[in-house]
RODO-2510 file (C-alpha; in nm, 4 decimals, decimal comma):
residues 138
     n   res          X          Y          Z
     1     x    -2,3493    -0,7206    -0,5327
     2     x    -2,0749    -0,8744    -0,3210
     3     x    -1,7261    -0,7288    -0,3435
     4     x    -1,3636    -0,7830    -0,2455
     5     x    -1,0614    -0,5556    -0,2479
     6     x    -0,7797    -0,6446    -0,4828
     7     x    -0,4364    -0,4967    -0,4123
     8     x    -0,2109    -0,4523    -0,7139
     9     x     0,1559    -0,5466    -0,7040
    10     x     0,2493    -0,1789    -0,7360
    11     x     0,0334    -0,0843    -0,4382
    12     x     0,1763    -0,3710    -0,2354
    13     x     0,5275    -0,2462    -0,3147
    14     x     0,4288     0,1100    -0,2241
    15     x     0,2797     0,0084     0,1102
    16     x     0,5807    -0,2040     0,2038
    17     x     0,8324     0,0572     0,0876
    18     x     0,6569     0,3343     0,2800
    19     x     0,6473     0,1194     0,5949
    20     x     1,0187     0,0463     0,5545
    21     x     1,0998     0,4151     0,5102
    22     x     0,8907     0,5013     0,8165
    23     x     1,0853     0,2486     1,0233
    24     x     1,4140     0,4036     0,9098
    25     x     1,3215     0,7585     1,0089
    26     x     1,5394     1,0179     0,8388
    27     x     1,8016     0,7622     0,7329
    28     x     1,7936     0,7516     0,3524
    29     x     1,7557     0,4128     0,1876
    30     x     1,8603     0,3392    -0,1684
    31     x     1,6214     0,1638    -0,4015
    32     x     1,8642    -0,1285    -0,4071
    33     x     1,8632    -0,1545    -0,0254
    34     x     1,4855    -0,1493    -0,0155
    35     x     1,4483    -0,4003    -0,2986
    36     x     1,6909    -0,6358    -0,1240
    37     x     1,5169    -0,5984     0,2119
    38     x     1,1738    -0,6524     0,0580
    39     x     1,2927    -0,9245    -0,1843
    40     x     1,1350    -0,7480    -0,4813
    41     x     1,2345    -0,6271    -0,8274
    42     x     1,4490    -0,3138    -0,8034
    43     x     1,3214    -0,1927    -1,1418
    44     x     0,9567    -0,2209    -1,0400
    45     x     1,0224    -0,0682    -0,6976
    46     x     1,2029     0,2222    -0,8655
    47     x     0,8953     0,2984    -1,0769
    48     x     0,6718     0,2840    -0,7701
    49     x     0,9044     0,5162    -0,5759
    50     x     0,8991     0,7624    -0,8666
    51     x     0,5197     0,7661    -0,8525
    52     x     0,5276     0,8163    -0,4753
    53     x     0,7730     1,1015    -0,5242
    54     x     0,5476     1,2735    -0,7780
    55     x     0,2607     1,2442    -0,5293
    56     x     0,4717     1,4026    -0,2525
    57     x     0,5069     1,0956    -0,0315
    58     x     0,8823     1,0413    -0,0673
    59     x     1,1797     1,2601    -0,1430
    60     x     1,5051     1,1478    -0,2952
    61     x     1,8641     1,2631    -0,2767
    62     x     2,1320     1,1687    -0,5270
    63     x     2,4841     1,0683    -0,4387
    64     x     2,6670     0,8153    -0,2214
    65     x     2,4687     0,9076     0,0907
    66     x     2,1512     0,9599    -0,1056
    67     x     1,8381     0,7567    -0,1271
    68     x     1,4728     0,7850    -0,0381
    69     x     1,3069     0,9259     0,2724
    70     x     0,9505     0,9997     0,3705
    71     x     0,8508     1,3470     0,2551
    72     x     0,5694     1,3640     0,5104
    73     x     0,5574     1,2703     0,8771
    74     x     0,4688     0,9045     0,9342
    75     x     0,1779     1,0017     1,1586
    76     x     0,0115     1,1991     0,8779
    77     x     0,0105     0,9298     0,6081
    78     x    -0,2600     0,6637     0,6104
    79     x    -0,2388     0,3355     0,4253
    80     x    -0,5378     0,4564     0,2251
    81     x    -0,3374     0,7633     0,1171
    82     x    -0,0637     0,5366    -0,0184
    83     x    -0,3106     0,2966    -0,1807
    84     x    -0,4898     0,5799    -0,3603
    85     x    -0,1623     0,7436    -0,4678
    86     x    -0,0844     0,4320    -0,6712
    87     x    -0,4189     0,2822    -0,7709
    88     x    -0,6591     0,5731    -0,7349
    89     x    -0,9823     0,5468    -0,5376
    90     x    -1,0479     0,2094    -0,3778
    91     x    -1,2617    -0,0115    -0,5965
    92     x    -1,3839    -0,3464    -0,4846
    93     x    -1,4034    -0,6277    -0,7371
    94     x    -1,7258    -0,8105    -0,7958
    95     x    -1,6346    -1,1551    -0,6733
    96     x    -1,3707    -1,3565    -0,4904
    97     x    -1,4092    -1,6526    -0,7200
    98     x    -1,2053    -1,6774    -1,0396
    99     x    -1,4957    -1,8456    -1,2133
   100     x    -1,8211    -1,7527    -1,0413
   101     x    -2,1070    -1,9933    -1,0955
   102     x    -2,3820    -1,7781    -0,9490
   103     x    -2,6678    -1,6601    -1,1621
   104     x    -2,6088    -1,2928    -1,0758
   105     x    -2,9337    -1,2869    -0,8820
   106     x    -2,7826    -1,1320    -0,5690
   107     x    -2,7745    -1,4646    -0,3864
   108     x    -2,4018    -1,4958    -0,3189
   109     x    -2,2990    -1,8056    -0,1254
   110     x    -2,0739    -1,5751     0,0786
   111     x    -2,3790    -1,3847     0,2055
   112     x    -2,3037    -1,0430     0,3523
   113     x    -1,9548    -1,1483     0,4587
   114     x    -1,7758    -0,9713     0,1736
   115     x    -1,9512    -0,6386     0,2301
   116     x    -1,8570    -0,6573     0,5976
   117     x    -1,4960    -0,7436     0,5154
   118     x    -1,4812    -0,4570     0,2638
   119     x    -1,5995    -0,2125     0,5295
   120     x    -1,3418    -0,3400     0,7776
   121     x    -1,0575    -0,3262     0,5233
   122     x    -1,1480     0,0282     0,4179
   123     x    -1,1693     0,1366     0,7831
   124     x    -0,8291    -0,0198     0,8540
   125     x    -0,6674     0,1501     0,5527
   126     x    -0,8214     0,4851     0,6463
   127     x    -0,7308     0,4713     1,0166
   128     x    -0,3884     0,3053     1,0055
   129     x    -0,0978     0,5458     0,9722
   130     x     0,2594     0,4593     0,8782
   131     x     0,3620     0,5367     1,2355
   132     x     0,1330     0,2531     1,3504
   133     x     0,3478     0,0059     1,1552
   134     x     0,6682     0,1084     1,3287
   135     x     0,8035    -0,1154     1,6052
   136     x     0,7298     0,0120     1,9539
   137     x     1,0288     0,1647     2,1274
   138     x     1,1005     0,0488     2,4796
***
């Protein structure tokens, strides 16, 4: 069976928010600042950040200088960790096509391409750390 990874909106927000927090080091960012920077819904981002907080990925501080920070070092958090914190274990969907026309006989027109892509995506998520997404310092 051929497969493809689907990334939910919540996981996308989590990955982008965590990358943004990693780039900002120990400087706290408010949900509003992050939502503006990422051009996303503040309400949805807030829910995602709450979930990340419950999983121990971010910490928050109230008050005028408050906001969110990484709760773990950027070199210890993989993209797979973040993905699974939001969506649980990685599951690949059955098909890339909205309306597949195959007969389910294992003869996908995509051949073994999807299985290979799945392996590469999973390897990338497992091996890429938040620190890898930070701009190089000169």
